[in-house]
VMD Tcl script that draws the C-alpha trace (Angstrom):
set ca {
  {0.07 0.07 0.05}
  {1.18 3.51 -0.79}
  {0.72 6.32 1.88}
  {1.35 9.89 1.38}
  {2.05 12.15 4.40}
  {2.44 16.06 4.07}
  {5.19 17.30 6.37}
  {6.27 20.88 6.71}
  {9.79 21.25 5.31}
  {11.64 21.68 8.76}
  {10.11 18.32 10.01}
  {11.01 16.70 6.86}
  {14.58 17.70 7.22}
  {14.65 16.63 10.64}
  {13.27 13.19 9.71}
  {15.72 12.84 7.04}
  {18.71 13.62 9.23}
  {17.28 11.16 11.97}
  {16.81 8.37 9.23}
  {20.38 9.01 8.20}
  {21.90 8.87 11.80}
  {19.87 5.49 12.37}
  {20.56 4.19 9.02}
  {16.91 3.56 8.31}
  {14.45 4.60 5.62}
  {11.35 7.02 6.24}
  {8.90 4.06 5.32}
  {10.51 1.84 8.12}
  {10.04 4.54 10.87}
  {6.32 5.37 9.58}
  {5.61 1.63 9.66}
  {6.95 1.02 12.90}
  {5.11 4.12 14.42}
  {1.79 3.00 12.80}
  {2.35 -0.47 14.22}
  {2.74 0.67 17.80}
  {-0.26 3.04 17.38}
  {-2.31 0.09 16.37}
  {-1.20 -2.35 18.94}
  {-2.00 0.34 21.63}
  {-5.68 1.03 20.13}
  {-8.01 -1.42 21.76}
  {-10.61 -3.07 19.62}
  {-14.12 -1.74 20.34}
  {-17.19 -4.17 20.30}
  {-19.99 -2.88 18.68}
  {-21.68 -2.30 21.96}
  {-18.88 -0.03 22.79}
  {-19.36 2.05 19.71}
  {-22.91 2.37 20.24}
  {-22.48 3.32 23.88}
  {-20.02 6.06 22.85}
  {-22.75 7.23 20.45}
  {-25.25 7.26 23.14}
  {-27.36 4.79 21.63}
  {-27.06 2.30 24.46}
  {-26.13 2.64 28.14}
  {-26.49 2.00 31.74}
  {-28.88 4.81 32.50}
  {-32.47 4.16 32.47}
  {-33.62 7.73 31.96}
  {-33.59 7.25 28.03}
  {-36.23 5.79 25.71}
  {-37.49 2.28 26.81}
  {-37.58 1.03 22.96}
  {-34.04 1.23 22.24}
  {-33.86 -2.41 21.19}
  {-36.94 -2.14 19.00}
  {-35.85 1.24 17.41}
  {-31.96 0.76 17.48}
  {-31.34 1.60 13.94}
  {-33.53 4.93 14.26}
  {-31.52 5.81 17.47}
  {-28.05 4.90 15.84}
  {-29.09 7.13 12.76}
  {-30.15 10.06 14.97}
  {-26.81 9.99 17.11}
  {-24.69 9.67 13.79}
  {-26.39 12.65 12.19}
  {-26.01 14.60 15.52}
  {-22.23 13.85 15.66}
  {-21.68 14.74 11.89}
  {-23.83 17.68 11.78}
  {-22.30 20.70 10.59}
}
mol new
graphics top color blue
foreach p $ca { graphics top sphere $p radius 0.5 }
foreach p [lrange $ca 0 end-1] q [lrange $ca 1 end] { graphics top cylinder $p $q radius 0.2 }
display resetview
């Protein structure tokens, strides 16, 4: 896969210098950083994603029909989140 990253000129010079000192490539550095990032990022279950969006939760103050109308509430939460 090809990935394009835009860096400001100063950061690019610093990256080039660091890669030369360590005798590695920019691709190896970026790949290593992405691997570390992905390893630290926990996988979320669909329930956790829905809880973050406010569709499900432990509070009992919300609508009682969440299970029956889950799609409606998920759409509403997504629209609210991405509303401009």
